[in-house]
C-alpha positions in Angstrom: -56.0 125.5 -76.2 -59.5 126.3 -77.4 -59.5 123.0 -79.4 -59.0 120.9 -76.2 -62.5 121.4 -74.7 -64.5 120.1 -77.7 -62.0 117.3 -77.9 -62.8 116.2 -74.4 -66.5 116.3 -75.3 -65.8 113.9 -78.2 -64.0 111.5 -75.8 -67.0 111.3 -73.5 -70.0 111.5 -75.8 -68.8 109.9 -79.1 -68.4 106.3 -80.1 -65.4 104.3 -78.9 -63.7 104.5 -82.3 -64.0 108.3 -82.4 -62.9 108.6 -78.8 -59.8 106.5 -79.4 -58.8 108.7 -82.3 -59.2 111.8 -80.1 -57.2 110.1 -77.4 -54.3 109.4 -79.8 -54.4 113.0 -81.0 -54.4 114.4 -77.5 -51.6 112.0 -76.5 -49.5 113.2 -79.4 -50.2 116.8 -78.3 -49.2 116.1 -74.7 -45.9 114.4 -75.8 -44.9 117.5 -77.8 -46.4 120.3 -75.7 -44.6 121.7 -72.7 -47.3 124.1 -71.5 -48.2 123.3 -67.9 -51.4 125.4 -68.2 -52.7 123.0 -70.8 -52.3 120.0 -68.4 -54.0 122.0 -65.6 -56.9 122.8 -68.0 -57.2 119.1 -68.9 -57.2 117.9 -65.3 -59.9 120.4 -64.4 -62.1 119.3 -67.3 -61.5 115.6 -66.4 -62.6 116.3 -62.9 -66.0 117.7 -64.1 -66.5 114.7 -66.4 -65.7 112.1 -63.7 -68.0 113.8 -61.2 -70.8 113.8 -63.6 -70.3 110.1 -64.6 -70.0 108.9 -61.0 -73.1 110.8 -59.8 -75.3 109.8 -62.7 -74.1 106.2 -63.2 -74.5 102.9 -61.2 -71.6 100.4 -60.9 -73.1 98.4 -63.8 -73.4 101.4 -66.1 -69.9 102.5 -65.3 -68.5 99.1 -66.3 -70.6 99.3 -69.5 -69.4 102.7 -70.5 -66.8 101.9 -73.1 -65.5 105.5 -73.3 -64.6 105.7 -69.6 -61.4 103.7 -69.9 -60.3 106.0 -72.7 -60.9 109.0 -70.4 -59.0 107.4 -67.5 -56.0 106.6 -69.8 -55.9 110.1 -70.9 -56.1 111.4 -67.3 -53.0 109.2 -66.4 -51.2 110.5 -69.5 -51.7 114.1 -68.3 -50.2 113.2 -64.9 -47.4 111.3 -66.5 -46.6 114.4 -68.5 -45.5 116.2 -65.3 -41.7 116.3 -64.8 -40.1 116.0 -61.4 -41.9 116.4 -58.1 -44.7 118.8 -57.6 -47.2 119.7 -54.9 -50.7 118.3 -55.5 -53.4 121.0 -55.8 -57.1 120.9 -55.0 -58.0 119.5 -58.4 -55.5 116.7 -57.9 -57.1 115.7 -54.6 -60.6 115.9 -56.0 -59.5 113.7 -58.8 -57.8 111.3 -56.4 -61.1 111.1 -54.4 -63.1 110.4 -57.6 -60.8 107.8 -59.1 -60.5 105.9 -55.8 -64.3 105.9 -55.5 -64.5 104.6 -59.0 -62.1 101.8 -58.2 -64.2 100.8 -55.2 -67.2 100.2 -57.6 -65.1 97.9 -59.8 -64.5 94.2 -59.8 -61.0 92.7 -60.3 -61.9 91.6 -63.8 -62.6 95.2 -64.9 -59.0 95.6 -66.0 -59.8 98.3 -68.6 -61.1 100.6 -65.8 -58.8 99.6 -63.0 -55.4 99.7 -64.8 -55.3 103.4 -65.6 -57.0 104.2 -62.3 -54.4 102.3 -60.2 -51.7 103.9 -62.3 -53.1 107.3 -61.4 -53.3 106.5 -57.7 -49.7 105.1 -57.7 -48.4 108.2 -59.5 -50.2 110.4 -56.9 -48.1 108.7 -54.1 -44.8 108.9 -55.8 -44.4 111.9 -58.1 -45.1 114.4 -55.4 -43.8 116.1 -52.3 -43.9 114.6 -48.8 -46.6 117.0 -47.7 -48.9 116.0 -50.6 -48.0 112.4 -50.2 -49.2 112.4 -46.6 -52.5 113.9 -47.6 -52.8 111.5 -50.6 -52.3 108.4 -48.5 -54.9 109.6 -46.0 -57.4 109.9 -48.8 -56.7 106.4 -50.1 -56.7 104.7 -46.7 -60.0 106.2 -45.8 -61.6 104.5 -48.8 -62.8 101.1 -47.5 -64.2 100.0 -50.9 -60.8 100.7 -52.5 -58.9 98.6 -49.9 -61.4 95.7 -50.3 -60.9 95.8 -54.1 -57.1 95.8 -53.7 -57.3 92.7 -51.5 -59.4 90.9 -54.1 -56.9 91.9 -56.9 -53.9 90.6 -54.9 -55.6 87.3 -54.2 -56.0 86.7 -57.9 -52.2 86.1 -58.0 -52.6 82.6 -56.8 -56.2 82.0 -57.8 -55.9 82.5 -61.5 -54.4 79.7 -63.7 -50.9 80.5 -65.2 -50.6 80.9 -69.0 -49.5 77.9 -71.0 -46.1 79.5 -71.7 -44.1 82.4 -70.3 -45.2 85.4 -72.4 -42.8 88.2 -73.3 -45.6 90.7 -72.6 -48.0 91.3 -69.8 -51.6 90.2 -70.1 -54.1 92.7 -68.9 -54.7 90.5 -65.8 -51.0 90.3 -65.0 -50.5 94.1 -65.5 -53.3 94.7 -63.0 -51.7 92.4 -60.5 -48.4 94.3 -60.9 -50.2 97.6 -60.2 -52.1 96.1 -57.3 -48.9 94.9 -55.5 -47.0 98.1 -56.2 -49.8 100.3 -54.9 -50.3 98.2 -51.7 -46.5 98.2 -51.1 -46.6 102.0 -51.5 -49.5 102.3 -49.1 -47.7 100.2 -46.5 -44.6 102.4 -46.7 -46.6 105.7 -46.6 -48.9 104.5 -43.8 -45.9 103.6 -41.7 -44.1 106.8 -42.5 -46.9 109.2 -41.6 -48.8 106.9 -39.0 -51.9 107.4 -41.1 -55.2 106.1 -39.6 -56.4 102.9 -41.2 -60.1 102.3 -41.8 -59.9 98.8 -43.4 -57.1 96.2 -43.2 -55.8 93.9 -46.0 -55.5 90.3 -45.1 -53.0 88.1 -46.9 -51.6 84.6 -46.5 -47.8 85.0 -46.2 -47.2 81.4 -47.3 -49.0 82.1 -50.6 -47.1 85.3 -51.2 -43.7 83.6 -50.6 -44.7 80.7 -52.8 -45.3 83.2 -55.6 -41.6 84.1 -55.4 -40.1 80.8 -54.6 -42.1 78.7 -57.1 -42.3 81.4 -59.7 -43.1 79.3 -62.8 -44.4 81.3 -65.7 -44.8 84.5 -63.7 -43.8 87.7 -65.6 -40.7 89.4 -64.4 -42.5 92.6 -63.6 -45.0 90.7 -61.4 -42.1 89.2 -59.4 -40.6 92.6 -59.0 -44.0 94.0 -57.7 -44.4 91.1 -55.2 -40.8 91.6 -54.0 -41.6 95.3 -53.4 -44.6 94.3 -51.2 -42.5 91.7 -49.2 -39.8 94.2 -48.7 -42.2 96.8 -47.3 -43.6 94.1 -44.9 -40.1 93.1 -43.7 -39.1 96.8 -43.2 -42.0 97.1 -40.8 -41.3 93.9 -39.0 -44.7 92.4 -40.0 -46.3 95.0 -37.8 -48.2 97.3 -40.2 -51.7 98.3 -39.0 -52.8 98.1 -42.6 -51.9 94.5 -43.1 -53.0 91.3 -41.4 -50.9 88.2 -42.0 -52.9 85.0 -42.0 -52.2 81.3 -42.5 -49.1 81.3 -40.3 -48.4 79.6 -37.0 -48.7 81.7 -33.9 -45.6 82.6 -32.0 -46.7 80.2 -29.3 -47.0 77.3 -31.8 -43.6 78.2 -33.3 -42.1 77.5 -29.8 -43.3 73.9 -29.7 -40.5 71.3 -29.6 -39.7 70.9 -33.3 -36.5 71.0 -35.4 -35.2 74.6 -35.6 -38.1 75.6 -33.2 -36.0 78.3 -31.5 -35.0 79.8 -34.8 -38.5 79.7 -36.1 -39.8 81.5 -32.9 -37.2 84.2 -33.4 -37.9 84.7 -37.1 -41.7 84.5 -36.7 -43.8 84.7 -38.8 -41.0 83.5 -41.2 -39.7 80.0 -40.8 -36.3 78.6 -41.5 -37.7 76.3 -44.1 -38.9 79.4 -46.0 -35.7 81.5 -45.6 -33.3 79.4 -47.6 -35.6 78.5 -50.5 -36.3 82.2 -50.7 -32.6 83.1 -50.8 -31.9 80.5 -53.4 -34.8 81.9 -55.5 -33.3 85.4 -55.2 -29.9 84.1 -56.3 -31.5 82.4 -59.3 -33.3 85.5 -60.2 -30.1 87.4 -60.4 -28.6 84.8 -62.7 -31.8 85.2 -64.7 -31.0 88.9 -65.0 -27.8 88.1 -66.7 -29.5 85.8 -69.2 -32.5 88.0 -69.9 -30.8 91.5 -69.5 -33.8 92.7 -67.4 -32.7 96.0 -65.8 -35.6 96.3 -63.4 -35.4 92.9 -61.8 -31.7 93.3 -60.7 -32.2 96.3 -58.3 -35.4 94.8 -57.0 -33.8 91.5 -56.1 -30.7 93.1 -54.5 -32.8 95.6 -52.5 -35.0 92.8 -51.2 -32.0 90.6 -50.3 -30.5 93.6 -48.3 -33.8 94.0 -46.4 -34.2 90.3 -45.8 -30.7 89.9 -44.3 -31.2 93.0 -42.2 -34.5 91.6 -40.9 -32.8 88.3 -40.1 -29.9 90.0 -38.3 -32.3 91.9 -36.0 -34.2 88.6 -35.2 -31.3 86.2 -35.1 -27.7 87.2 -35.9 -26.5 83.7 -36.4 -29.1 83.0 -39.0 -28.3 86.3 -40.8 -24.6 85.7 -40.8 -25.1 82.2 -42.0 -27.3 83.4 -44.9 -24.8 86.2 -45.9 -21.8 83.8 -45.9 -23.3 81.1 -48.1 -20.5 80.0 -50.6 -22.9 80.2 -53.5 -22.9 84.0 -53.1 -19.3 84.0 -54.4 -20.3 82.0 -57.4 -23.1 84.5 -58.0 -20.7 87.4 -58.0 -18.5 85.6 -60.6 -21.6 85.0 -62.7 -22.6 88.6 -62.6 -19.0 89.7 -63.5 -18.9 87.3 -66.4 -22.0 88.7 -68.0 -22.1 91.5 -70.6 -20.2 93.9 -68.3 -17.1 92.6 -66.6 -16.6 95.7 -64.6 -17.0 95.7 -60.8 -18.7 99.1 -61.2 -22.2 97.6 -61.7 -24.8 98.7 -59.2 -25.9 95.2 -58.3 -22.3 94.0 -57.8 -21.4 97.0 -55.6 -24.6 96.6 -53.5 -23.9 92.9 -53.0 -20.3 93.6 -52.1 -21.6 96.2 -49.6 -24.0 93.7 -48.1 -21.2 91.1 -47.6 -18.9 93.7 -46.0 -21.7 94.8 -43.7 -22.2 91.2 -42.4 -18.5 90.3 -42.4 -18.7 87.6 -45.1 -14.9 87.4 -45.6 -15.3 84.1 -47.5 -17.3 86.0 -50.2 -15.4 89.2 -50.7 -11.6 89.5 -50.3 -9.1 92.3 -50.1 -8.4 91.6 -53.8 -11.9 92.5 -54.9 -11.9 95.6 -52.7 -8.7 96.7 -54.4 -10.0 96.1 -57.8 -13.1 98.2 -57.2 -11.1 101.0 -55.8 -8.8 100.9 -58.8 -11.7 100.9 -61.3 -13.4 103.7 -59.5 -10.2 105.8 -59.4 -9.8 105.4 -63.1 -13.4 106.0 -64.0 -15.0 109.2 -65.0 -17.4 109.6 -62.1 -19.5 112.2 -63.8 -20.4 109.7 -66.5 -21.5 107.0 -64.2 -25.3 106.2 -64.1 -27.0 107.5 -61.0 -27.6 104.0 -59.6 -23.9 103.2 -59.9 -22.9 106.4 -58.2 -25.2 105.7 -55.3 -24.0 102.1 -55.0 -20.4 103.1 -55.1 -21.0 105.8 -52.4 -22.6 103.2 -50.1 -19.7 100.7 -50.8 -17.0 103.3 -49.9 -18.9 104.3 -46.8 -19.2 100.7 -45.7 -15.4 100.1 -46.1 -14.8 103.0 -43.7 -17.4 102.0 -41.2 -16.3 98.3 -41.3 -12.7 99.3 -40.5 -11.4 97.1 -43.3 -7.6 96.9 -43.4 -6.7 98.9 -46.5 -3.4 100.5 -47.4 -2.9 104.2 -46.5 -2.9 105.1 -50.3 -6.3 103.3 -50.6 -7.7 105.2 -47.6 -6.8 108.4 -49.4 -8.4 107.1 -52.6 -11.6 106.3 -50.7 -11.8 109.8 -49.2 -11.2 111.5 -52.5 -13.8 109.4 -54.3 -16.4 110.1 -51.5 -15.8 113.8 -51.8 -16.2 113.7 -55.6 -19.3 111.7 -55.4 -20.8 113.9 -52.7 -20.2 117.0 -54.9 -22.0 115.3 -57.8 -25.0 114.4 -55.7 -25.4 117.9 -54.4 -25.5 119.4 -57.9 -27.6 116.6 -59.5 -31.1 117.4 -60.7 -34.3 115.5 -60.2 -35.6 113.4 -63.1 -38.9 112.0 -64.0 -39.3 109.1 -61.6 -42.5 107.4 -62.7 -42.4 105.6 -66.1 -44.8 103.4 -67.9 -43.7 99.8 -68.6 -46.3 98.4 -70.9 -49.4 99.5 -69.2 -48.0 99.6 -65.7 -46.8 102.7 -63.9 -43.5 102.1 -62.0 -41.5 104.4 -59.8 -37.8 103.7 -60.5 -36.8 105.0 -57.0 -39.5 102.8 -55.4 -37.9 99.7 -57.0 -34.2 100.6 -56.6 -33.9 102.5 -53.3 
């Protein structure tokens, strides 16, 4: 432990080359050391260093400080080292205040500073308890400069030119966009959950955001996932968040003017019918893309968004929602998913889609035969060995069968009850795992994407 303090001095006062060597040494140490006291010591020292840098430096000198990104990366690594949920302490909140202030002094092109900083802010909202989360979101939403910076970052999604070809890795600019959309989506959810006071709104053009998903040429998969998380948060709040201002749309009065599908547009406002179906088709195509590319993050994000979209439509206009849920192409989509690498019905995306179709009575998509096949596979499976996402999806599917009053045989009713009891027993004894992971340079909460 005594070696750590001079190591931090080297990170801040030495050349970039020496600082990076120290960073790699500390990273290796953090990956192999389980001592929580060490992480607490590091966080305390980082706080002192950041306070000194922010007090003594202007915005220009911060951006010229080549060792500061190294320090911020190490700070995030310390936080990422934490396992499970934990209460944020006074040092965490002071760091949250300092890092959010630093973000407010940056420009969207300062990716080396902003990427680890936004990762840190995102972690602070997700890998913590509800009480700490409520305090953390209040700190972030009170920072006007941070919110102004986030709006500028998001707008770069449609302002910057796409790369000449779809890269297999994220560029620094795309990685920052991912973190920006994920953080704003999290702020929307937390602000709504705790009714937090908002000091600065974020204004976005809904048409541009939808275009980013519908016309997704050359966009990295993780960026699509991040934008879907934002759109899902907006739909869940019925476009009524006090943090977000939707621009570039017709007013509700304009939507009622005599036009084709005008009544439906008025009901779905600010969405329009001409946006809904291209969006659904794009989601279907993304799920097919999952089968081809084997991307495990895109699948739960698309299915979760489709669930939220149909639920939003059902509240606004039941006929539109039922029409969307009963599109014949959904059945072809299910066959495509089942003909991929895994032919089992016990895939989380398949189970969640089946649950969706049952909920909205899409009898032309899912039949009694498919229900029987799922029950048979589940009865023969070792439930204890199923992935957590599959267990959750199976539990929701079985509950939906019961609540939908599907006509099942008495033996199958007994099977459903037995499976539910076994799944409930597993959920009550299951432990919490590390939720925030780093994909490339982007911090992602798995529960944020999949739930």
